[in-house]
Rosetta silent file (secondary structure, phi, psi, omega in degrees, C-alpha in Angstrom):
SEQUENCE: XXXXXXXXXXXXXXXXXXXXXXXXXXXXXXXXXXXXXXXXXXXXXXXXXXXXXXXXXXXXXXXXXXXXXXXXXXXXXXXXXXXXXXXXXXXXXXXXXXXXXXXXXXXXXXXXXXXXXXXXXXXXXXXXXXXXXXXXXXXXXXXXXXXXXXXXXXXXXXXXXXXXXXXXXXXXXXXXXXXXXXXXXXXXXXXXXXXXXXXXXXXXXXXXXXXXXXXXXXXXXXXX
SCORE:     score description
SCORE:     0.000 S_00000001
   1 L     0.000  119.203 -177.518   83.908   60.983  152.266 S_00000001
   2 L  -108.485  125.634 -174.982   83.124   64.596  151.411 S_00000001
   3 E  -127.484  163.130  176.013   84.715   67.323  153.528 S_00000001
   4 E  -141.318  147.078  176.498   84.926   71.103  153.652 S_00000001
   5 E  -119.614  125.618  177.908   87.365   73.539  155.249 S_00000001
   6 E   -79.053  150.027  176.728   86.144   76.991  156.271 S_00000001
   7 E  -130.085  124.437  175.203   88.238   80.073  155.545 S_00000001
   8 L  -113.850  159.815  169.485   87.993   83.322  157.503 S_00000001
   9 L   -58.544  121.385 -178.122   90.060   86.504  157.152 S_00000001
  10 L   101.427   -8.826  173.117   93.133   85.630  159.210 S_00000001
  11 E   -61.644  138.939  176.518   92.922   81.846  158.846 S_00000001
  12 L  -135.940    8.182  177.704   96.413   80.450  158.360 S_00000001
  13 L  -121.508   11.415 -177.889   95.996   76.697  158.749 S_00000001
  14 H   -64.134  -41.048 -179.666   93.287   76.133  156.144 S_00000001
  15 H   -69.915  -38.875  176.938   95.726   74.749  153.559 S_00000001
  16 H   -60.371  -43.914  178.989   97.403   72.498  156.123 S_00000001
  17 H   -63.424  -43.041  179.931   93.996   71.132  157.096 S_00000001
  18 H   -61.740  -41.940  179.325   93.030   70.605  153.465 S_00000001
  19 H   -63.711  -44.073 -179.387   96.265   68.698  152.771 S_00000001
  20 H   -63.450  -41.250  179.526   95.772   66.458  155.825 S_00000001
  21 H   -68.598  -41.632  178.966   92.183   65.654  154.850 S_00000001
  22 H   -66.226  -38.437  178.076   93.070   64.948  151.232 S_00000001
  23 H   -60.708  -38.616 -176.717   95.956   62.746  152.295 S_00000001
  24 H   -79.646  -34.550 -172.450   93.623   60.693  154.506 S_00000001
  25 H  -105.355  -19.794 -175.840   90.622   60.485  152.185 S_00000001
  26 L    81.452    2.761 -178.190   92.074   60.774  148.690 S_00000001
  27 L  -128.826  129.043  179.415   89.603   63.578  147.929 S_00000001
  28 L   -68.436  133.632  178.193   90.372   67.284  148.120 S_00000001
  29 L   -73.147  156.344  171.381   88.018   69.120  150.492 S_00000001
  30 E   -73.668  141.630  175.227   85.893   72.039  149.402 S_00000001
  31 E  -102.375  120.581 -170.502   87.215   75.409  150.582 S_00000001
  32 E  -114.953  121.531 -179.178   84.318   77.500  151.896 S_00000001
  33 E   -76.700  146.498 -172.803   84.558   81.282  152.355 S_00000001
  34 L   -63.406  -22.462  179.986   83.094   82.752  155.540 S_00000001
  35 L   -86.629   -6.583  173.917   80.608   84.950  153.647 S_00000001
  36 L   -64.198  150.953 -177.439   79.003   81.963  151.928 S_00000001
  37 L  -107.528   -0.908  178.418   75.560   81.220  153.313 S_00000001
  38 L  -147.549  154.191  176.614   75.418   77.481  152.669 S_00000001
  39 L   -90.677  157.391  174.675   77.677   74.457  152.797 S_00000001
  40 L   -58.775  147.583 -179.498   78.218   72.112  149.844 S_00000001
  41 L   -69.150  148.504  172.614   75.600   69.366  149.632 S_00000001
  42 L    76.076   21.031 -178.830   76.349   65.893  150.939 S_00000001
  43 L   -69.360  146.643  170.661   79.089   66.804  153.388 S_00000001
  44 L  -101.441  -30.598 -173.804   80.364   64.316  155.954 S_00000001
  45 E  -148.953  138.457  168.432   82.673   66.694  157.825 S_00000001
  46 E  -112.578  132.015  177.060   83.306   70.405  158.257 S_00000001
  47 E  -113.105  131.551  176.577   86.741   71.465  159.514 S_00000001
  48 E  -109.809  112.412 -169.330   87.334   74.852  161.130 S_00000001
  49 L   -84.534  176.088  177.707   91.072   75.568  160.962 S_00000001
  50 L   -81.954  174.501 -179.287   93.489   77.495  163.104 S_00000001
  51 E   139.392 -151.299 -178.230   94.712   81.034  162.655 S_00000001
  52 L  -135.196   67.087 -174.629   93.646   84.449  163.852 S_00000001
  53 H   -55.769  129.641 -179.338   90.191   84.943  162.376 S_00000001
  54 H    54.343   31.849  176.324   89.353   88.651  162.120 S_00000001
  55 H    66.177   18.143 -178.446   92.609   89.423  163.913 S_00000001
  56 H    59.215   25.833  177.400   91.275   87.980  167.193 S_00000001
  57 L   -68.245  155.083 -174.503   89.377   91.230  167.787 S_00000001
  58 L    65.734  -83.343  172.775   86.802   91.256  170.618 S_00000001
  59 L  -144.247  151.730 -179.899   87.556   87.651  171.634 S_00000001
  60 L   -57.465  122.962  176.884   89.273   84.886  169.714 S_00000001
  61 L    85.314   -8.555 -173.319   86.696   83.287  167.438 S_00000001
  62 L   -67.916  -43.067 -179.658   83.862   85.617  168.492 S_00000001
  63 L   -73.414  -42.431  178.915   83.437   87.399  165.159 S_00000001
  64 H   -58.404  -36.771 -178.970   83.995   84.249  163.107 S_00000001
  65 H   -63.404  -18.100 -179.371   81.281   82.516  165.122 S_00000001
  66 H  -108.879   13.473  174.839   78.837   85.107  163.778 S_00000001
  67 L   -69.430  154.751 -179.115   79.892   84.857  160.136 S_00000001
  68 H   -53.525  -40.887 -175.887   77.160   83.923  157.643 S_00000001
  69 H   -65.130  -25.560 -175.875   78.558   80.427  157.017 S_00000001
  70 H   -68.310  -22.575  174.614   78.369   79.530  160.702 S_00000001
  71 H   -62.421  -41.566  177.815   74.572   79.464  160.584 S_00000001
  72 H   -69.770  -35.582  178.332   74.852   76.575  158.146 S_00000001
  73 H   -64.772  -44.041  178.145   77.560   74.939  160.261 S_00000001
  74 H   -59.963  -44.322  177.779   75.338   75.081  163.353 S_00000001
  75 H   -62.688  -41.553  179.169   72.485   73.523  161.363 S_00000001
  76 H   -61.236  -46.623 -178.047   74.844   70.873  159.985 S_00000001
  77 H   -69.174  -46.458 -178.989   76.171   69.969  163.427 S_00000001
  78 H   -67.213  -20.076  175.806   72.822   70.012  165.223 S_00000001
  79 L   -86.093    4.012  176.278   71.521   67.807  162.425 S_00000001
  80 L   104.705    6.760  178.737   74.142   65.176  163.246 S_00000001
  81 L   -73.424  162.895  179.065   77.059   66.259  161.055 S_00000001
  82 E   -96.820  144.683 -178.695   80.702   65.861  162.063 S_00000001
  83 E  -146.018  136.143  176.021   82.916   68.851  162.777 S_00000001
  84 E  -119.279  122.765  176.220   86.588   69.291  163.676 S_00000001
  85 E  -119.761  121.572 -176.312   87.756   72.597  165.139 S_00000001
  86 E  -115.645  128.387  176.340   91.476   73.100  165.725 S_00000001
  87 L    57.381 -108.135  176.795   92.993   75.981  167.737 S_00000001
  88 H   -58.171  -31.322  176.484   91.078   79.023  166.468 S_00000001
  89 H   -64.496  -36.643  174.919   88.506   76.504  165.229 S_00000001
  90 H   -64.120  -42.531  178.114   88.050   75.247  168.805 S_00000001
  91 H   -61.751  -41.508  178.206   87.533   78.850  169.904 S_00000001
  92 H   -63.050  -40.174 -179.793   84.912   79.310  167.178 S_00000001
  93 H   -64.325  -39.753  178.169   83.097   76.159  168.308 S_00000001
  94 H   -71.830  -38.865  178.321   82.841   77.367  171.900 S_00000001
  95 H   -65.779  -26.232  178.612   81.817   80.865  170.803 S_00000001
  96 L   -84.918   -8.777 -177.057   79.111   79.263  168.640 S_00000001
  97 L    79.906    9.367  179.860   77.798   77.200  171.548 S_00000001
  98 L   -82.291  -18.512  171.436   78.577   73.964  169.718 S_00000001
  99 L  -134.305  149.608 -178.534   81.005   72.965  172.481 S_00000001
 100 L   -79.441  163.278  174.654   80.880   73.981  176.145 S_00000001
 101 L    87.792 -166.407 -178.405   83.344   76.194  177.977 S_00000001
 102 E  -152.851  156.247  175.108   85.707   78.884  176.718 S_00000001
 103 E  -106.140  120.009 -174.076   89.331   79.340  175.683 S_00000001
 104 E  -111.128  172.494 -179.965   91.062   82.017  177.747 S_00000001
 105 L   -56.465  138.981  178.128   94.428   83.789  177.719 S_00000001
 106 L   -55.066  145.675 -175.049   97.392   81.508  178.444 S_00000001
 107 L   -59.156  -34.013 -179.363   98.365   81.510  182.112 S_00000001
 108 L   -90.398    4.144  177.946  101.827   82.933  181.401 S_00000001
 109 L    60.354   25.762  179.452  100.359   85.594  179.061 S_00000001
 110 L  -122.330  150.339  171.730  102.705   84.453  176.303 S_00000001
 111 L   -70.520  130.864 -179.183  102.162   82.974  172.866 S_00000001
 112 E  -107.912  129.941 -179.588  103.138   79.301  172.978 S_00000001
 113 E  -145.700   93.471 -178.896  104.585   77.601  169.911 S_00000001
 114 E  -167.231  170.435  174.280  106.216   74.203  170.458 S_00000001
 115 E   -70.355  145.412  177.513  105.537   70.476  170.442 S_00000001
 116 E  -131.077  142.046  176.037  103.336   69.227  173.258 S_00000001
 117 E   -87.951  127.990  178.643  102.867   65.738  174.608 S_00000001
 118 E  -116.320  153.740  172.745   99.230   64.676  174.762 S_00000001
 119 E  -113.027  128.292  177.487   97.530   61.689  176.325 S_00000001
 120 E   -75.341  122.639 -174.507   94.636   60.091  174.452 S_00000001
 121 L   -97.947  -22.739  178.648   91.770   59.845  176.926 S_00000001
 122 L  -150.586  146.932  173.088   89.143   58.045  174.850 S_00000001
 123 L  -111.157    7.605 -177.853   88.946   56.029  171.647 S_00000001
 124 L   -90.841   62.902  176.179   85.159   56.126  171.558 S_00000001
 125 L  -161.481  157.884  177.402   84.859   58.728  168.824 S_00000001
 126 L   -65.786  -14.657 -176.642   85.285   58.968  165.058 S_00000001
 127 L   -92.106  -23.130 -169.132   88.351   61.134  165.691 S_00000001
 128 L  -123.332    5.805 -173.086   90.315   58.917  168.084 S_00000001
 129 L   -62.811  -26.481 -178.109   89.459   55.304  167.219 S_00000001
 130 L   -84.549   -4.285  175.304   92.889   54.648  165.678 S_00000001
 131 L   -93.910 -179.475  172.581   94.697   55.615  168.897 S_00000001
 132 L  -117.308  145.541  177.626   94.907   53.677  172.166 S_00000001
 133 L   -62.125  129.378 -178.075   93.556   54.863  175.505 S_00000001
 134 L    86.828   -3.108 -179.680   96.456   56.314  177.472 S_00000001
 135 L   -66.641  135.854  174.890   98.648   56.589  174.382 S_00000001
 136 E   -91.870  129.722  177.378  101.132   59.470  174.446 S_00000001
 137 E  -131.177  160.096  179.589  101.399   61.449  171.211 S_00000001
 138 E  -116.230  119.951 -177.149  103.285   64.581  170.221 S_00000001
 139 E  -134.210  137.282 -179.823  101.333   67.342  168.498 S_00000001
 140 E   -69.109  148.898  169.549  102.395   71.000  167.957 S_00000001
 141 E  -119.565  153.285  177.089  100.652   73.875  169.712 S_00000001
 142 E  -160.502   89.349 -176.623  100.593   77.521  168.603 S_00000001
 143 E  -158.344  159.300  176.494   98.242   79.771  170.540 S_00000001
 144 L  -112.730  -21.192 -178.253   97.904   82.727  172.877 S_00000001
 145 L  -129.437   73.287 -173.703   94.405   81.994  174.183 S_00000001
 146 L  -122.227    9.056 -177.957   94.305   78.246  174.738 S_00000001
 147 E   -81.259  110.315 -177.940   93.506   77.778  178.423 S_00000001
 148 E   -72.219  133.575  178.547   90.277   75.778  178.553 S_00000001
 149 E  -131.718  139.911  175.441   87.796   76.978  181.164 S_00000001
 150 L  -157.033  163.914  178.402   84.413   75.570  182.183 S_00000001
 151 L   -67.720  161.339  177.795   82.211   75.427  185.243 S_00000001
 152 H   -59.146  -38.096 -179.353   82.781   72.703  187.821 S_00000001
 153 H   -66.405  -40.937  179.847   79.506   71.113  186.759 S_00000001
 154 H   -68.249  -40.525  177.386   80.523   71.106  183.096 S_00000001
 155 H   -61.822  -41.065  178.426   83.938   69.660  183.881 S_00000001
 156 H   -62.969  -38.565  178.823   82.301   66.903  185.908 S_00000001
 157 H   -66.917  -42.447  178.897   79.998   66.128  182.980 S_00000001
 158 H   -60.704  -42.964  178.371   82.906   66.002  180.523 S_00000001
 159 H   -66.493  -49.699 -174.353   84.770   63.596  182.802 S_00000001
 160 H   -65.460  -31.977 -178.407   81.747   61.475  183.660 S_00000001
 161 L   -96.136    9.696  177.126   80.556   61.140  180.059 S_00000001
 162 L    58.810   45.800 -176.802   84.051   60.366  178.710 S_00000001
 163 L  -106.403    2.134  171.944   84.079   63.501  176.562 S_00000001
 164 E   -84.220  115.219 -176.720   87.660   64.618  177.212 S_00000001
 165 E   -82.671  -44.131 -176.967   89.486   63.519  174.062 S_00000001
 166 E  -139.444  143.929  169.214   93.025   64.678  174.900 S_00000001
 167 E  -124.723  155.053  173.918   94.901   65.977  177.935 S_00000001
 168 E   -73.275  123.952 -174.601   98.374   67.483  178.158 S_00000001
 169 L   -66.742  -34.341 -174.027  100.607   64.690  179.474 S_00000001
 170 L  -105.408   23.931 -174.569  103.054   66.968  181.291 S_00000001
 171 L    88.287  141.970 -175.037  100.524   69.459  182.647 S_00000001
 172 L   -66.084  119.729  178.680   98.835   72.128  180.574 S_00000001
 173 L   -68.330  -17.745 -177.693  101.441   74.648  179.364 S_00000001
 174 L  -102.685   -0.997 -179.168   98.641   77.209  178.961 S_00000001
 175 L    86.004   16.632 -179.621   96.959   76.677  182.336 S_00000001
 176 L   -59.415  139.785  176.936   93.939   74.781  180.981 S_00000001
 177 H   -62.656  139.595  176.985   91.637   73.352  183.631 S_00000001
 178 H    57.182   22.000  179.570   92.040   69.611  184.163 S_00000001
 179 H    57.394   28.246 -174.257   94.925   69.723  181.628 S_00000001
 180 E   -73.554  128.728  176.025   92.324   69.594  178.847 S_00000001
 181 E  -111.003  -20.407 -179.640   93.659   69.816  175.288 S_00000001
 182 E  -164.931  144.414 -178.839   90.544   68.665  173.418 S_00000001
 183 E  -133.386  159.635  178.027   86.904   67.788  174.074 S_00000001
 184 E  -109.438  154.557  171.904   84.024   66.053  172.310 S_00000001
 185 L   -73.175  168.420 -178.095   80.392   67.051  171.981 S_00000001
 186 L   -59.233  -34.784  179.269   77.746   65.003  173.772 S_00000001
 187 L   -89.924    3.211  174.127   77.016   63.019  170.592 S_00000001
 188 L    68.015   14.644 -179.124   80.784   62.567  169.994 S_00000001
 189 L   -98.299   -5.563  179.705   80.532   63.967  166.461 S_00000001
 190 E  -124.300  129.939  176.202   82.303   67.268  167.199 S_00000001
 191 E  -123.039  128.544  170.156   85.904   67.584  168.368 S_00000001
 192 E  -117.423  132.076  179.629   87.564   70.810  169.446 S_00000001
 193 E  -147.770  145.276  178.322   91.266   70.799  170.285 S_00000001
 194 L   -79.773  -42.325  177.651   93.976   73.413  170.712 S_00000001
 195 L   -64.305  160.186 -171.878   96.971   71.365  169.402 S_00000001
 196 E  -105.896   91.118  178.130   97.377   71.068  165.614 S_00000001
 197 H   -66.361  -27.010 -179.510   97.121   67.469  164.322 S_00000001
 198 H   -68.967  -13.737  176.080   97.224   68.741  160.711 S_00000001
 199 H   -94.793    7.718 -178.796  100.800   69.866  161.388 S_00000001
 200 L  -132.346   50.785  178.944  101.797   66.336  162.398 S_00000001
 201 L  -122.527    1.590 -176.043  101.002   64.262  159.312 S_00000001
 202 E  -135.400  122.460 -177.753  104.333   64.467  157.471 S_00000001
 203 H   -58.395  -29.571 -179.961  107.610   63.104  158.827 S_00000001
 204 H   -66.565  -17.831  179.067  109.445   65.952  157.070 S_00000001
 205 H   -95.680    3.024  173.771  107.643   68.351  159.420 S_00000001
 206 L   112.933   -7.463  179.192  108.904   66.582  162.532 S_00000001
 207 E   172.901  162.751 -176.815  106.308   63.915  163.326 S_00000001
 208 L  -131.068   22.728 -176.560  103.254   61.985  162.192 S_00000001
 209 L   -70.200  -11.599  176.534  101.242   61.478  165.381 S_00000001
 210 L   -84.089  -13.798 -175.199   98.349   63.447  163.889 S_00000001
 211 H   -61.319  -36.313 -176.842   97.835   60.996  161.011 S_00000001
 212 H   -64.229  -30.338  177.924   95.810   58.580  163.137 S_00000001
 213 H   -64.364  -46.348 -178.607   93.192   61.263  163.814 S_00000001
 214 H   -72.515  -33.331  175.472   92.550   61.810  160.105 S_00000001
 215 H   -66.471  -38.221  176.685   92.729   58.070  159.402 S_00000001
 216 H   -60.086  -45.770  179.420   90.139   57.508  162.151 S_00000001
 217 H   -62.067  -47.548 -177.885   87.838   60.041  160.522 S_00000001
 218 H   -59.228  -42.709 -179.163   88.282   58.604  157.051 S_00000001
 219 H   -68.194  -45.835 -177.434   87.500   55.106  158.269 S_00000001
 220 H   -64.683  -44.722 -174.905   84.520   56.105  160.415 S_00000001
 221 H   -79.020  -25.218  177.090   82.868   58.307  157.816 S_00000001
 222 H   -69.407  -26.891 -177.717   83.514   55.949  154.907 S_00000001
 223 L  -104.424    0.113 -177.085   81.510   53.244  156.704 S_00000001
 224 L   -68.800    0.000    0.000   78.865   55.546  158.242 S_00000001
């Protein structure tokens, strides 16, 4: 399984993501700078990490979505590649049009940084197969613009097509519509989520509920 982690000015979870992927796969991911114009050959997965790319100027993820490397990411994804976007990475995916909707300012207008309880809504994806439907997990959040917004028609499609991956179990702390914490693309190969599973893979950091996500990926892509 060959993976890559993108790095933008202001990324601060790229190393955490790289550690989580290496722990799950046994192979260190390639680290790809935002000004590169192509991805490494033979990739199975691209991960877009959290942080504050370009200082969150204009809109969170808006400038990163127009970085040179994102042209290759769009081609990779539309060609059937797998992609994981976490927090700022989720924002980049929506700004790139690779996932529907938008991430807006938290309802209380405050930066949120704490553990959040999530409910697994589907196991029919390479990212969630190791969980159980309805399983409660604890994953950290750290964001200021994490309230998911989409049209009524888009929300109905996400529900009807089983594309909501995670919901906040105790109600969205950021005001996200339908308590959405993470969604899948129509082909189920792209996951965007605001909580940070890469920060929940080591018991010394307070919990390991994120390990199953990376184990699911490793298993799915190793047999693909």
